[in-house]
C-alpha positions in Angstrom: -17.3 -33.0 -10.2 -14.1 -31.1 -9.5 -13.4 -30.0 -6.0 -12.0 -26.5 -5.3 -10.0 -25.3 -2.4 -11.9 -23.4 0.3 -9.0 -20.8 0.2 -10.4 -19.6 -3.1 -14.0 -19.4 -2.0 -14.3 -15.7 -2.3 -17.6 -14.0 -2.8 -18.4 -13.8 -6.5 -21.6 -11.8 -6.3 -21.0 -8.2 -7.7 -21.7 -5.5 -5.1 -24.2 -2.8 -6.0 -21.4 -0.3 -6.7 -19.5 -2.4 -9.2 -22.8 -3.3 -10.9 -23.7 0.4 -11.2 -20.2 1.2 -12.6 -20.6 -1.6 -15.2 -24.1 -0.4 -16.1 -22.9 3.1 -16.6 -20.1 2.0 -18.9 -22.5 -0.2 -20.8 -24.7 2.8 -21.5 -21.7 4.7 -22.8 -21.8 7.3 -20.0 -18.5 8.8 -18.8 -17.1 8.5 -15.3 -14.9 10.9 -13.5 -12.9 8.2 -11.7 -11.7 9.3 -8.3 -11.0 5.6 -7.6 -8.1 5.5 -10.1 -4.9 4.3 -8.6 -2.9 3.3 -11.6 0.0 5.8 -12.0 0.5 4.9 -15.7 -3.0 6.2 -16.6 -2.9 9.7 -15.1 -0.2 11.4 -17.1 2.7 11.1 -14.6 6.2 10.9 -16.0 7.6 7.6 -17.3 11.3 6.8 -17.9 12.9 7.5 -21.3 11.3 5.1 -23.9 14.7 3.9 -25.0 15.9 2.8 -21.5 15.6 -0.9 -22.1 17.1 -0.6 -25.6 20.3 0.9 -24.0 20.9 -2.1 -21.8 24.3 -3.8 -22.4 22.8 -7.3 -22.5 20.1 -9.0 -24.6 16.5 -8.5 -23.3 16.2 -12.3 -23.6 19.0 -13.0 -21.2 18.1 -15.2 -18.3 20.2 -15.2 -15.2 18.5 -17.1 -12.4 19.4 -16.0 -8.8 17.0 -16.8 -6.0 17.4 -13.4 -4.3 18.1 -11.4 -7.5 21.2 -10.2 -9.3 23.9 -8.7 -7.1 23.9 -5.4 -9.0 20.1 -5.0 -8.6 20.2 -5.8 -4.9 23.0 -3.3 -4.5 20.9 -0.7 -6.2 18.0 -1.3 -3.8 20.4 -1.2 -0.8 21.7 2.2 -2.0 18.1 3.4 -2.5 17.1 2.3 1.1 20.3 3.7 2.6 19.3 7.2 1.5 16.5 7.1 4.1 19.0 7.2 6.9 20.2 3.8 8.0 22.9 1.8 6.1 21.5 -1.2 4.4 23.5 -4.3 3.4 22.7 -5.7 -0.1 23.1 -9.2 1.3 19.9 -8.6 3.3 17.8 -7.5 0.3 15.5 -10.0 -1.5 13.9 -9.2 -4.9 10.5 -10.5 -6.1 8.0 -9.7 -8.8 5.7 -7.7 -6.6 4.9 -6.8 -3.0 2.0 -9.2 -3.3 4.4 -12.0 -4.0 6.6 -10.8 -1.1 3.6 -11.1 1.2 3.0 -14.6 0.0 6.7 -15.5 0.6 6.6 -14.1 4.2 3.3 -15.9 5.0 4.9 -19.2 3.8 8.0 -18.4 5.9 6.3 -17.3 9.1 3.0 -19.1 9.3 1.5 -22.6 9.2 -2.1 -22.9 8.0 -4.4 -21.7 10.7 -1.9 -19.2 12.1 -2.8 -15.5 12.2 -1.3 -12.2 10.9 -2.3 -9.0 12.6 -3.4 -6.3 10.0 -4.4 -2.7 10.5 -8.0 -1.6 10.1 -8.8 0.5 8.3 -6.4 -0.7 5.7 -6.0 -2.1 2.2 -8.2 -5.2 1.7 -5.7 -7.1 -0.6 -3.7 -8.3 2.4 -6.7 -10.2 3.7 -7.0 -12.0 0.4 -3.3 -12.9 0.2 -3.5 -14.3 3.8 -6.5 -16.4 3.0 -4.8 -17.8 -0.1 -2.0 -19.1 2.2 -4.5 -20.5 4.8 -3.6 -17.7 7.2 -6.2 -15.7 9.2 -5.9 -11.9 9.0 -6.8 -10.6 12.4 -7.5 -6.8 12.5 -6.3 -4.4 15.0 -8.0 -1.0 15.0 -6.4 2.3 14.1 -8.5 4.6 16.3 -10.1 7.7 14.7 -9.4 9.6 17.9 -5.7 9.0 17.2 -6.1 10.3 13.6 -6.0 6.6 12.5 -2.4 6.4 13.8 -1.0 3.4 15.5 -2.2 2.5 19.0 0.2 -0.2 20.3 -2.3 -1.3 23.0 -4.8 -2.1 20.3 -2.1 -4.3 18.6 -1.3 -6.2 21.8 -5.0 -6.7 22.6 -5.5 -8.3 19.2 -2.9 -11.0 19.7 -3.9 -14.6 20.0 -2.0 -17.9 20.6 -1.5 -18.4 16.9 -0.4 -14.9 15.9 3.0 -15.1 14.1 3.5 -11.5 12.8 2.2 -8.0 12.9 1.8 -5.9 9.8 2.1 -2.1 9.9 1.6 0.1 6.8 3.7 3.2 6.7 2.1 5.5 5.9 -1.3 4.0 6.3 -3.3 3.1 3.1 -5.7 4.9 2.7 -5.4 6.9 6.0 -2.1 8.5 5.1 -0.6 8.6 8.7 3.1 7.8 9.2 4.6 5.6 11.9 6.6 7.6 14.5 9.7 6.7 16.5 8.0 6.1 19.8 5.3 3.9 18.2 8.0 1.9 16.4 10.0 1.3 19.6 6.8 0.2 21.4 5.6 -2.0 18.6 9.0 -3.7 18.2 9.0 -4.3 22.0 5.6 -6.0 21.7 6.8 -8.2 18.8 10.0 -9.1 20.7 8.2 -10.1 23.9 5.8 -12.3 22.0 8.2 -13.8 19.6 6.6 -12.1 16.5 7.9 -10.8 13.3 7.2 -7.2 12.3 6.3 -6.6 8.6 6.4 -3.0 7.4 4.8 -2.2 4.1 6.6 1.0 3.0 5.3 1.4 -0.6 4.0 4.9 0.0 6.9 6.1 2.2 8.2 8.5 -0.5 4.8 10.1 -0.8 5.0 12.3 2.3 3.2 15.7 1.8 5.0 17.5 4.6 7.5 16.9 7.4 6.9 15.8 10.9 9.3 15.4 13.9 10.0 11.7 14.6 8.6 10.3 11.4 9.8 6.8 10.5 10.9 6.6 6.9 11.9 3.0 6.9 12.6 0.1 9.2 15.3 -1.2 6.9 18.7 -1.1 8.5 17.3 -0.3 11.9 18.6 -2.2 15.0 15.3 -3.5 16.3 14.9 -6.4 18.8 12.5 -8.4 16.6 12.7 -10.0 13.1 11.7 -7.3 10.6 10.8 -7.1 7.0 10.5 -3.9 5.0 8.5 -4.1 1.7 8.4 -1.8 -1.3 8.9 -1.8 -5.1 8.9 0.0 -8.4 5.1 0.2 -8.6 4.8 3.0 -6.1 8.4 4.2 -5.8 8.9 4.9 -9.6 5.3 4.6 -10.8 6.1 1.5 -12.8 3.7 -1.3 -11.8 4.1 -3.0 -15.2 7.8 -3.7 -14.8 7.1 -6.2 -11.9 10.0 -5.7 -9.4 9.7 -5.4 -5.7 12.0 -5.9 -2.8 12.0 -6.9 0.9 14.7 -6.1 3.4 15.3 -8.6 6.2 16.5 -7.2 9.5 16.5 -7.7 13.3 18.8 -9.8 15.5 21.5 -11.5 13.4 20.6 -15.1 14.3 16.9 -14.6 13.4 17.7 -12.5 10.3 20.2 -15.1 9.0 17.8 -18.0 9.5 15.0 -16.1 7.8 17.2 -15.4 4.8 18.3 -19.1 4.6 14.7 -20.2 4.6 13.6 -17.5 2.2 16.2 -18.6 -0.3 14.3 -21.9 -0.7 11.0 -20.1 -1.2 12.5 -17.6 -3.7 14.4 -20.3 -5.5 11.1 -22.1 -6.2 9.8 -19.0 -8.0 12.7 -17.3 -9.7 10.1 -14.6 -10.6 12.1 -11.5 -11.5 13.0 -11.0 -15.1 16.6 -10.3 -15.8 16.1 -7.2 -18.0 14.3 -5.3 -15.4 17.0 -6.2 -12.9 19.7 -4.9 -15.2 17.7 -1.7 -15.7 17.0 -1.2 -12.0 19.7 1.4 -11.3 18.4 3.6 -14.2 14.8 3.0 -13.1 15.6 4.1 -9.5 17.3 7.1 -10.9 14.0 8.0 -12.5 12.2 7.7 -9.2 12.9 11.3 -7.9 11.4 12.8 -11.1 8.3 10.6 -10.7 8.0 11.4 -7.0 8.3 15.2 -7.6 5.5 15.1 -10.2 3.4 12.8 -7.9 3.7 15.0 -4.9 2.7 18.1 -6.9 -0.3 16.2 -8.2 -1.6 14.8 -4.8 -0.9 17.9 -2.9 -2.6 20.1 -5.5 -5.6 17.8 -5.7 -5.9 17.6 -1.9 -5.8 21.4 -1.7 -8.5 21.6 -4.3 -10.6 19.2 -2.3 -10.2 21.2 0.9 -11.1 24.4 -0.8 -14.2 22.9 -2.4 -15.7 22.1 1.1 -18.2 24.8 2.2 -17.4 26.2 5.7 -20.6 24.9 7.1 -20.5 21.5 5.4 -21.5 18.3 7.3 -18.6 16.5 5.8 -14.9 17.0 6.2 -11.5 15.9 4.9 -9.7 13.7 7.4 -6.2 15.1 8.3 -3.3 13.0 6.9 0.4 13.4 6.0 1.0 11.2 2.9 0.0 8.6 0.4 -2.2 8.7 -2.7 -5.6 9.0 -1.1 -7.9 11.3 0.7 -10.5 10.2 3.3 -13.7 12.1 3.8 -15.9 11.8 6.9 -19.5 12.0 5.8 -22.9 11.9 7.7 -24.1 8.5 8.7 -27.3 9.2 6.8 -27.8 8.3 4.0 -24.4 6.5 4.5 -21.5 5.3 2.4 -23.1 3.1 -0.3 -26.1 5.4 -0.9 -23.8 8.4 -1.2 -21.4 6.5 -3.6 -24.4 5.5 -5.8 -25.7 9.1 -5.8 -22.3 10.3 -6.9 -22.1 7.7 -9.6 -25.5 9.0 -10.9 -23.7 12.4 -11.2 -20.8 10.7 -13.1 -18.3 10.6 -10.2 -16.8 7.3 -8.9 -15.4 7.1 -5.3 -15.0 4.2 -2.9 -17.0 3.6 0.3 -15.1 3.4 3.6 -16.3 -0.1 4.2 -14.1 -1.3 1.3 -11.2 -0.5 3.7 -12.9 -1.6 7.0 -13.5 1.8 8.4 -15.6 1.8 11.6 -17.2 4.2 13.9 -18.8 6.4 11.3 -19.3 6.8 7.5 -16.4 7.6 5.2 -15.5 7.9 1.5 -12.1 7.3 0.0 -10.8 9.3 -3.0 -7.7 8.8 -5.1 -5.6 12.0 -5.4 -3.9 10.7 -8.6 -6.3 11.8 -11.4 -5.3 14.8 -13.5 -6.2 18.2 -12.1 -8.8 18.6 -14.9 -10.6 15.3 -14.0 -10.3 16.0 -10.2 -11.6 19.6 -10.5 -14.5 18.5 -12.7 -15.5 15.9 -10.1 -15.5 18.4 -7.2 -18.7 20.2 -8.2 -20.9 17.1 -8.2 -19.1 15.9 -5.0 -19.9 19.1 -3.1 -23.5 19.1 -4.4 -24.1 15.5 -3.3 -22.4 15.9 0.1 -23.8 19.4 0.8 -27.4 19.3 -0.5 -29.4 22.6 -0.3 -31.3 23.1 3.0 -35.0 22.3 3.1 
């Protein structure tokens, strides 16, 4: 009998929510999906259809470069430099996705059995990616009393002897809180003192709903005392997950940065994952990004305002304050709790996610996507308010 790696021994039993969704679809019943996070399915703008046809080279051209084409890396450097700090294209590495970039960084920084600190609540994919590399994802809490913002003391308390890096997601997913300057300075100091790398996932950085003093827009190009990696890509920046191009910027002290780049070249050279046509198209695709972001921000801000307005003044649930991202978090009563509430909403034709999918603690929460069209989102608010605010008695 074949033997399989324990790294792939994930739970295969469907949870009650996924089973209920499948059963509803099998019965031909509609779902107002407030868990939809695919930007290509919600009517947001796409680039001109003839963009690839206008490329000067054949779409079948193959130009292998471990870090990506110089022209594409320069386009990313220009994009990142617009956030405030100059970025050198020589420090930019292209990959097919941020998931691939995580895998590369885990290979670079960790041996099997080492640990990566990850924020909780957070996005569960990072835990899966770490496990596939034989790395333990150790959580550090984002306290609710801090609005799910960073608490550097929680980070330092979570370190162990085998911790090799700290992940911060800016803004948090799904919590929507941005990293601030004082927090970044303190976090970089912790990483420098303990010899750790700092990984900053910045895929939602352009999705800020407002302005705040001291907000960190990117760690790329920053003079920090520890090795740093900033991750993002076309999926969230331009709403183009199907074109499969992401980037990571390597920064920090020159000696550590240069050694990291030299080692990453071997890792990237083993994959050569980014297609040449999308690299040639990258300047035009990044030029499309502001149009996408303008429509995206109008969508998520509008839906969040509709959500806030749908809450009765005396409701036992509330919308958790946040400043960016694609999600809204609701704090709900502990009874009947997250799963029972999600199942009741699904009976009403509305799909949301329970907080435990994202490792929320200290209460009961729901997570809603703000991407659906205003028509879908508005139609879901009536059932949402009825289930969360049942009549008295």
